[in-house]
C-alpha positions in Angstrom: 66.9 155.8 151.9 64.0 157.3 150.0 61.2 155.6 148.2 58.4 157.8 146.9 55.3 156.4 145.2 53.3 158.5 142.7 50.7 158.1 139.9 47.6 157.5 142.0 44.3 159.1 141.4 40.6 158.6 141.0 39.5 155.9 138.5 36.3 154.1 137.6 35.9 150.4 138.2 37.5 148.5 135.3 40.0 151.3 134.7 43.8 151.3 134.8 46.6 153.2 136.5 50.4 153.0 136.5 52.1 153.8 139.7 55.8 154.7 139.9 58.3 154.3 142.7 61.3 156.6 142.7 64.2 155.3 144.8 67.4 156.8 146.1 69.9 156.4 148.8 70.6 152.7 148.5 71.8 150.3 145.8 68.6 149.9 143.9 69.8 147.0 141.7 70.7 144.9 144.8 67.4 145.1 146.4 64.0 143.5 145.8 61.3 146.1 145.6 57.8 145.6 147.1 54.5 147.3 146.7 52.1 147.4 149.6 48.8 149.1 150.3 46.7 150.3 153.2 43.0 150.7 152.9 41.0 152.9 155.4 40.7 151.1 158.7 42.8 148.1 157.6 46.3 146.9 158.1 49.2 147.4 155.7 48.9 144.6 153.0 51.6 143.3 150.7 50.7 143.5 147.0 53.6 142.5 144.9 57.4 141.9 144.8 60.1 142.0 142.1 63.6 140.6 142.2 66.8 142.6 141.8 66.8 142.3 138.0 63.2 141.7 137.4 63.3 138.0 136.6 61.1 137.1 139.5 57.8 138.6 140.4 55.2 137.7 143.0 51.6 138.8 143.5 49.0 138.7 146.2 46.0 136.5 145.2 43.7 139.5 145.2 45.7 141.2 142.4 47.0 138.3 140.4 46.3 138.6 136.8 45.3 142.3 137.1 48.5 144.0 138.3 52.0 143.8 136.8 55.2 144.9 138.5 58.3 146.0 136.7 61.5 148.0 137.3 64.1 150.0 135.5 67.4 149.7 137.2 69.0 152.4 135.0 66.5 155.0 136.3 66.1 153.5 139.9 62.3 153.3 139.3 59.8 150.6 139.9 56.3 150.4 138.5 53.0 148.9 139.3 50.6 148.6 136.3 47.1 148.1 137.6 44.3 147.0 135.3 40.7 146.1 135.8 40.6 148.0 139.0 38.0 147.2 141.6 36.6 149.4 144.5 38.3 147.1 146.9 41.7 148.2 145.4 41.1 151.6 147.0 44.0 152.3 149.3 47.2 154.3 149.8 49.9 152.5 147.9 53.5 152.4 149.0 56.8 151.0 147.7 59.5 149.6 149.9 62.7 147.6 149.8 61.5 145.3 152.5 58.3 143.2 152.5 57.0 144.5 155.8 57.1 148.0 154.4 59.5 149.4 157.1 61.4 151.5 154.5 58.3 152.8 152.8 58.1 156.5 152.1 55.3 158.7 150.9 52.4 156.8 149.4 50.0 157.6 146.7 46.2 157.5 147.0 44.3 155.2 144.6 40.5 155.6 144.6 38.3 153.3 142.5 34.8 154.6 142.4 32.1 155.3 139.9 
């Protein structure tokens, strides 16, 4: 099982980024996909979930209305579109096929700063 997040970077408050999650080694279209993040000195935090075919999505209150999760089952890729970013969104972002993040692979750093 491999899940690799990419697309992070440095962005100013109010800016946007799109993260990608490339998955392999398991039946992608039979698994929910989850995005999680870990800020410095804090525990891993669930951010968003998407159902197997994308019809169901869930968001943490802290990102509701600003983030949008999606997936492409033909390409085995999931996305997290992040808008109106805030400094408190600064974290390493991971994708996983379980909500506690056990399967997470390499994350991507998102830094929101002016």
